[in-house]
N, C-alpha and C positions, 0 to 999 in steps of 0.2 A: 664272498661276503656282502650281504644285501646293504645297499644305501640309498639314500634320498638326497636330492639336490636341492639346494635353497639360491635363488638369485633375486636381487633386488636393485632399484634404480628410483631416482627422484624422477619426477617427469622432466626436468630440463637434462638432466643426465641422461636420459634414454634418447638425446638429439645426438650425441657423441657416440661414436662408435666404439670407442675404447671401455665405454662405460655400457653401453645397452646390453638388455636383456640376451639377446642372441649372442654376443662377444661372450658372456660369463657362461651361458649355458654351453656354447663350445668347447671353453677351455675346461669346465668341469666335465666334460663328457669323455674328452681325450685323458684326461685326470683319472676318470673310473677305468676307462679301457685299458692304460697303463697298467694300473694297479689292482685289475683283476675283480673290480666290484660291480655287482650286478644292480643297476639303478632302477627301483620299483617305483619310484616315482618322483616328480618333478614339481616344486612350489615355486612360485614368482610373484614379487609385489612391484608395482609401480605406484610410488606416494605421489599424491599432488596436493596442490595447496586448497583445494575443495573438500577432500575426503583427509580425514584423520584416520590413523590406525593401520594396522598391518592384518587386511583379512586372511591371506594366506599364508603369513606366518603362525596366525592362531590354529588355522589348519593343519599345517603341520605338527604343530605339538601333539595337537589331538591325536592325529595319525601315529605318531610315534608313541605315544601313550598305548595305543590299542595294538600296535604291532611289535611285540617285543622282540623279533626275530630280524628288526631291521637293526645294526651295527654301526652305523654309520651317516654322519652328516658331511656332505660336501659342499663349501662354499668358498668364494672368492677370497674373501679376509674379514678381518674383525669388524669394522664398521659397515659388512654387508650385511651381517647376521645379527648383531645387538645394535641397538639404538641408546641402551641404557642398562644400569646394572641389573636392573629387575628382569630382563632378559636374560641375561648370564646366568643370573641364578636358576631361573626356569628351565633354560636350558641343561645346564649343569645336572641338576637333580633328575634327567633322564638318564643318566648315565650312559650316555653315546660317545662313540670317538668323533670329534671335531677336526675335520681336516680343512685348514684354512690355505687353500692351494698357493695362492700368489706369495704369503708370507713364510711356505715351505714348511708350517707348523702342524704338528697333531698333538691334540691335547685328549685325554682319558684320565679315568681314577688312577692309573699307573703313573702319570705324569711327574716329574720332581717337581717340588714345592716352589722352586725358584722360577720354573717356567710358568706354573700356574701364577705367580705374584705378577710376572711379566705380562702375562695374558691380561691380568686383573685391571693392570696400568693401560693396556689398549684399548680395555672396553670403557674405562674413566675417560681417555681420550677421545673416543668414538662420540661419546657422551656430550662431552666437551664442545666437538665439532659439530655436533647438531645443533646444541644450543646456542653456539655462535652462529650458525647458519641463520636460524629461526631469529635471532636478535637482528643481525644484518636484514633478512626481510622486512623485519617490523621497519626498521631506520629507514629502509627504501621506500616503503608504504607513506611511512610518516613525511618524508622528503616529498615525495610525490604531493602529498596532501599540500605541504607547505607551499607547492608550486601551483595549487588551486586546480589540480586536477583530482576527480573523485576515485580513491583506490579500490575500487569493490565493485561487485556486481552492480547493473542498472538498474535504476528504480523503474516502475510504471512510468511509460511516457518518453523513456529513453531507452538508448542501446549502446552498448560498447563496440567503439571500432578502432580501427590501428591502420596507420599509415606509416611508411617507411621515414619520412622527414618527421612526422607529427608525435609518433609514438602512439601509446593505447589514449584514447579520449572517450567521453562522453557526448552523444550525439542525439539529437532529437527522433523520437521513432514516430513518423508523419501517420502509422496508423492508431496507436494510441493515445499520441499526444493530445490531438482535440477532444479527444473524451475527456482525458483528466482536465483540460482547461473548462471544457462545458461544467463538470460535477463541481469543480472548485467554485465556478460562477452562481452555480444552482446552491449549492451548499451556506454560500456566504448571505444568501438571501435570508434564511433563518425559516423558510418556509418549509424544509424539507427534512425530515428526518433521516438517519443513517441508512436505516432498511429502506426507504424510499429512493437514496441516493443511489443504493444498491443495484436496485432495481433497474434503474435508468441505465445506468451505466452498463448492465447486461444486454437490456436492450439495445444500446448505442453499439454493441458489440466488442464491449472490452472483456479480454480473457488474461487468464496469468499465461506463463511462458508453456504452461502444460497444455494450453487450450481450455482450461477450466474456467467456472465463474470466480470472478473474485469477490470474495467474501468481504463483511462489514470489519473485520478485526484489520485485514489488509488495509482498506479506505479508510479507516481511521487513522492508521499510521501514515499513510500517504497524505493526510490532511495536516498532521504533525510536522513532515517533513520539510526543512528549510530549503531542501537542494531545488525545489521548483521555483525559487526565486532567486536562486543564484548563489545559495551558501550550503556548507554541508557541516557534519559535525564529524571529526575522527579522532579517537583517542582523548575524547571527552573536550576536544577543542573545537572553537568555532573558527571555520575558513571561508574565504570568498572564491568561490571557484571559477574555473575560466568557460566553462561549460554553458551554453545558452539558457537562460531561463525561460519557464513557461508561461509565469503569473508574475505581477508583480507584488511587492512586499505590502503594499497596502490591501489587494485581495489576499494574501494570505493571514493578515492581521484580522480582516472583517470574518474570514473563517473561522478563526482561533473564537473569535468573540460569538460567533453562531455555535459553534461546538460547545462552548462555555456555557451558554445558554440553555442547550438540551440538556445539559449534565447537572443543571443544578439540582440540589436535593429536593426530593417531592416535599410538598405540604405536608404535615400532618392531618391536616383536614380533607377528609373523603373529598375526592373530585369525581364527579358524574359524569360519564363519556357525554352524553345529550342535554346537559345542562347549557340552556341560553340557545337552542335551537328551535323551540316550540313554544306557542301560546295556546291558551286556551279556545276553543271555536265556540264556547257558549259566552263566556264571559270578558274574554279578551287578556285576562291576564295570564303571568308566565306560568309555565310548568316547571315545576320543581321534584326533586328526587329524597327519597329516604330507605333508609334499611329496614326489613322486616324480618322478624325472626334471627336475628343476625349475620343472613348472608343474602336474602333475597332484597334487590333493589326493584322499588313501586317509584312510576313517574305520576303526577297529579296536579291538578291546579293548588295554586297558591291560595285561593279563595280571598285574595286582598280585596275585592270589592264586596265581598260577602260570600257567605258558604254556596259552594258550587255542587250540584248534582251531577258534576263529570265523573265519571268511573276511574279508578286507579288502574296503571297498565305496568307490566312488568318488562323490564329492560330487554329481556330475549324476544319478547313481542314486537318491540318497536325497533330492534335490530333486523328482525325479518322483513316488517314494513319499510324500514327503510333501504333495505338489501332490493325490494323489489323498486322502491322508486329510482335507486341509482340504476337499476337493471335497465330501466327504460332507456337509458342515454348511451346505450350501446351504438357504436358505430363502425363500419368494417374499415379494412385497410385503404381502399380507396377514398373512400369519401373523408376518412383523417386526413388522406395528404392534400385533397382539395380545401378541407375547413383551415389548415394549417397556412395555406397559400391565402386566404380569405382574410385571415387574422393578421398577417403580415400586410397585406395590401391595406388593410383599414386603418393603420396605424404608422403608415410613411412619413406624416408630418411629424409626429414626436419621435420616430427614429431619426428624421433629419435634424431636428433640433437637439438633438443628445450629441449627434456625430459633429456639429457644429462647434458647439460648447468644447466638446473633448481637442478638436483642431486647434481652437482658441487658446485653451488651457496647455495643451503642448508645446504652442509657440511661448508662452511665457514660462512654462517648465524650462525649456532650452535656454531661452536667454537667462533667468537665474542662474542656471547650472554653469553658463559660460562666464557671468559675473563671478560666481564662487572660485572658478579654475584661474580666472586672470587676477583676482584679488591676491590669492596663494602665491601666484608667481611673482607679482607686485612685491609680497612679503619677502619673497626668498632672495629678489634682486634688492630689497632694502629700499624699494619706494614707498612703502608705508609702514607704519609702526605698529607694533604688534597689538596695542590698543587700538589702534582704527582697525587693524584686520577683524579683531573680536568682534568690536562693535559691527562690523559690517555684515560679517558673514554671520552673526547670529540672527541680525536682522532677516538676510535673504534667506537663511535656511529654515526661518519660521514660515517666511512666505511661502517656498519651495515646497514644504512638507502640507501646507494648505491647499496649494495648487495640486499636488498629488492626492490629496484627500478629494480634491473635488473632480478628479478624474474619474476615481474609483468609484465614485457616488453615480456619476453620468453612465459609466459603464455598465454598474451594476443596476442602476434603474432601467437602463435600455433591455440587460439582458432578464431583469425581474421579470418585466410585463411579459416577454416576449415567453422566458421560459415556465412561468407559472399558467400561461393561457396555454402554451403547446402542451405541457405537463398535463393539465386537467384534460385534454383531446386524447392524450395518449390512453390517459386514466379509462376514460370513455370505452376507447378500444378493447380494453382488458378489464372494464370495470367490474366483472361479476367476480372474475376469479379473484382479484386483488382486494375485493371487498369482502369476501368470506376469509381471506387470508389474513388481514390486518387485524387487530385489535379494535375494539370500539371506540377508544380514544384516539385513534390514527384514523380511524373511519369519520368519525365526527369532522375532523379537519377539513376531508372531502366533501361533507354535507355542507360546510359552511361557505365553500366555494361554489357549490352547486345550487343552494337554496337560498333565497332572499327571505322567504318567511316558511312556517311550516304550523298548522294549526290541526290540534287534537281535539277529535269530538267523538262522543261516545265509542272511545276505542278504535277510532281511524285517524290515519293521516291524510291531511290534506297540504300537498307542498305546493308553494309557489317557486318555480324555478327562476334564477338568474337568465339573463340574455347572454348567450344565445342557447343557453341550454332548454328553454320553454319549446323551442323549436324543434330538436330532439325528442322529447318528451311526447310532443303532439303528433309525432310519427310522420312528419314530410317526406316526401319522396325523396330518397337518399342520392338519387342521380340527379337532382335538380341542383344540390349544392355547389357542385362545380363550374355551372353554367354561369 
C-alpha cells in the first residue's frame, strides 16, 4: 500500500530530540517498514513565529488530491496533523487511512462512530492547545513589554541582541544609528521634504536589512516611531523602554511639527513654482504667472509701474533655463570634500557658541532633575506636604521643559546651518540629476538657496548667485578651493 509521511514541529520543539523532525521521520519510517507501506513522499513543516501557515501541509493535500493511488497518511499523533477542525475536515474529505502511530490509532471511512467521535475530541483538544500556546506567547510578549523590553524585530538604527544574563534586548546599530540621528535633525528644520531626506539617507549609506534603498514610506514611519526617544507602543499601550534612546523627546516633537507642516492641505489658490524668484529686467517689477488656455503656465511682468513691453515666458522654457543656471554649480567629489571643510572652519565661532550654551543648559537641566528627584524622596519620607510638593514640582518641571526646549533649539540651530549648507553642496555634486528628477516646486526651493536675485529680460534669465555660489558659477579652478 502506498503512503505518505507528514511530520511537523514548532521552532522551539525542533531543539528537543523527542519532538524533532528527524525523530518523527525515524519513527514513521520504521512503522511503514513493519506494516509493509511503500512511502512515496515525505512532507515536513517547521513553524516559526515569523512565518504563519503550513506550506508543506497544503502541498501534501494537493498531492493526495492528484494521486488517488496513495491510500494512507502516516503521522506521529493528532496534534501533529491537525491544528484546527478545518484541517480535520480537509483531510477527512480525502478519504484516506490516517495512521496516528504514537496513539496506535487508524482512522478511515470504516471506523466506528465512537472512534471518530473520540478523534474529533482530540482534534478540538489540539486546537485548544494551539490557542493556549498562542495566548501564552502573547502574554509573554506583553510581560516583556511591561518590563520595558521591546518584544519585536529591531527598527532601523537598532539591532536585536541576546546574552545569557540579560536575555534578548535592543542594542544601537553603530552603522545605521548615526544616519537615523542625522535625518531626524535635518527633517526637524522643516527645510527638507521627505523625498529629499530619502535621497540624503541613501547617499549616507542607509539600507534596509536586505541591503536595499529605504523608501519614503519607511522613513515616514520611522519619524513617527517613539522608540527613538526611548518609548514604544505594544498592544495599543505606551511603554517606557529600557533601550538607549537615539534622539531626545524634544527633537522628536520638532520632527512631528515639521511633518505636519509638510502635510498641510494645499491651498485652493494655484501656487506657481517660480513665483517670487524673478524681477523684470526692464522695469524692476515682480514677475507673476497665469494660466492660459486652461493648462499652459506663462510668466510675465506685473506692469505695476506701467505697461511693460517684456515678453511672456512659458514655464517649461524657464525650467530649462533654470536647469542651465543650476548646472553651472556642479562640483566633483574632491572639491565637495574641500568646500565642506571650509564651511565648517568658517563657522567655528558659531559652533563654539552653541556648544557653550548647550553645556550651560545641560548643567541647569541636571540641577533641576536632581531637585525634582530629591523633593519626591522628601515627599515619600514625609518631609514636605503634598501641597508644597506639587507647588515646587510644577515650577521646576516648567523650568526643566523650557531648558530642554532651549537645548534642542541650540542643537538644531547648530545642525541647521551646517546641514543646510552641506546639503546645498551635496546638491551641487549631483545637481543636474536631482534637478531633472524633482518637481518644479521642489526645484524652486533649491533655487531660493542658490540665487539672491534673478532678472528676466527679453526671454533670458540673468541670475545673481548667493555667496559662495557665485564662485562656482564663475568657474574658478576647482583645485584651488582646498588650498
